[in-house]
C-alpha positions as CSV (number, residue, x, y, z in Angstrom):
1,A,-68.3,-6.8,11.3
2,R,-70.4,-5.8,14.0
3,D,-70.9,-2.7,12.8
4,E,-72.4,-3.9,9.3
5,Y,-74.8,-6.4,11.5
6,L,-75.9,-3.7,13.3
7,R,-76.8,-1.7,9.8
8,A,-78.6,-4.8,8.7
9,I,-80.5,-4.5,11.9
10,E,-81.5,-1.5,11.4
11,R,-83.2,-2.1,8.2
12,G,-86.1,-3.2,9.7
13,D,-86.6,-6.9,8.1
14,I,-87.5,-9.4,10.7
15,F,-85.6,-12.3,9.2
16,W,-82.4,-10.5,8.9
17,S,-82.6,-8.4,11.9
18,A,-82.9,-11.7,14.2
19,A,-79.6,-13.3,11.8
20,A,-77.9,-10.2,12.8
21,A,-78.5,-10.1,16.0
22,H,-77.7,-13.8,16.6
23,R,-74.2,-13.1,14.6
24,V,-73.1,-10.2,16.7
25,A,-73.9,-12.4,20.1
26,T,-71.7,-14.8,18.5
27,L,-68.9,-12.4,17.7
28,Y,-68.7,-11.9,21.3
29,E,-68.8,-15.7,22.2
30,K,-66.2,-16.1,19.8
31,L,-63.8,-13.0,21.0
32,R,-64.3,-14.9,24.6
33,D,-63.2,-18.1,23.2
34,H,-60.2,-16.5,21.6
35,V,-59.0,-14.6,24.7
36,L,-59.5,-17.7,27.3
37,A,-57.0,-19.5,24.5
38,I,-54.1,-17.0,25.2
39,P,-51.6,-18.8,26.7
40,I,-50.0,-16.8,29.9
41,P,-47.1,-15.4,29.4
42,R,-44.0,-17.6,29.9
43,E,-42.3,-14.7,31.8
44,L,-44.8,-14.6,34.7
45,N,-44.2,-16.9,38.2
46,E,-47.0,-18.9,39.4
47,A,-48.4,-16.0,41.5
48,Q,-48.7,-13.6,38.7
49,A,-49.8,-15.9,36.4
50,E,-53.1,-16.4,39.2
51,L,-54.0,-12.6,39.4
52,Y,-53.7,-12.5,35.1
53,V,-56.1,-15.2,34.8
54,A,-58.1,-13.4,37.9
55,E,-57.8,-10.1,36.2
56,L,-58.1,-11.4,32.4
57,S,-61.5,-13.7,33.6
58,R,-63.5,-11.8,35.6
59,H,-63.6,-8.2,35.7
60,K,-61.7,-7.0,33.0
61,L,-62.7,-8.5,29.6
62,I,-64.2,-12.0,30.4
63,E,-67.7,-11.1,31.8
64,P,-68.0,-8.2,29.6
65,L,-68.3,-10.1,26.4
66,I,-70.3,-12.5,28.1
67,G,-72.9,-9.8,29.2
68,K,-72.6,-8.2,25.4
69,A,-73.2,-12.0,24.3
70,T,-76.1,-12.5,26.7
71,H,-77.6,-9.2,25.9
72,A,-77.6,-9.1,22.2
73,H,-78.8,-12.6,21.8
74,E,-82.2,-11.4,24.2
75,Q,-82.7,-8.7,21.9
76,V,-83.1,-11.7,19.3
77,L,-85.8,-13.0,21.8
78,K,-87.3,-10.2,22.2
79,L,-87.8,-9.2,18.7
80,A,-89.2,-12.7,18.3
81,E,-91.4,-12.5,20.9
82,R,-93.2,-8.8,19.7
83,M,-93.2,-10.0,16.2
84,S,-94.8,-13.1,17.0
85,F,-91.6,-14.6,14.9
86,D,-89.5,-17.9,15.1
87,S,-86.3,-18.9,13.2
88,E,-83.2,-20.8,13.5
89,H,-81.8,-17.7,15.0
90,V,-84.1,-17.0,17.4
91,R,-83.8,-21.1,18.7
92,K,-79.7,-20.6,19.0
93,S,-80.5,-17.6,20.3
94,H,-82.3,-19.4,23.4
95,A,-80.1,-22.3,23.9
96,A,-77.1,-19.5,23.9
97,I,-78.9,-17.7,26.7
98,E,-79.1,-20.8,29.0
99,R,-75.3,-21.9,28.0
100,L,-74.0,-18.3,29.0
101,K,-76.0,-18.6,32.4
102,R,-74.2,-21.7,33.0
103,L,-70.9,-19.8,32.1
104,V,-71.6,-17.3,34.6
105,M,-72.6,-19.6,37.4
106,K,-69.0,-21.4,37.0
107,S,-66.4,-19.7,38.6
108,P,-63.7,-19.4,38.3
109,V,-62.6,-19.6,34.7
110,A,-60.3,-22.3,33.7
111,P,-57.1,-21.1,33.7
112,P,-55.4,-20.9,29.5
113,A,-52.7,-22.8,28.7
114,R,-49.1,-22.3,29.7
115,P,-46.7,-22.0,26.2
């Protein structure tokens, strides 16, 4: 799906470029949410479970997904500013950046549930 959105951006239509970039950012956000919803494997003891959550949350996957989502939303805002353009996608990207900044400031990420 990401590649299709990127092709839409390359076509150069301002409305569809903003919409597609916003959708790319949303894909990264949804992937982050799905990863955080993965239950901790039952066979892990408490110490292993804490390490699992720490590795998953901070360095390995969650932070890069937040970074990619933020970057894509920022691209929407830069496009909008450069072209003096506003749309629902621009406003949603602005709100998403604020939400993602708050996520980055929170530490640590809440652990996934045990099955």
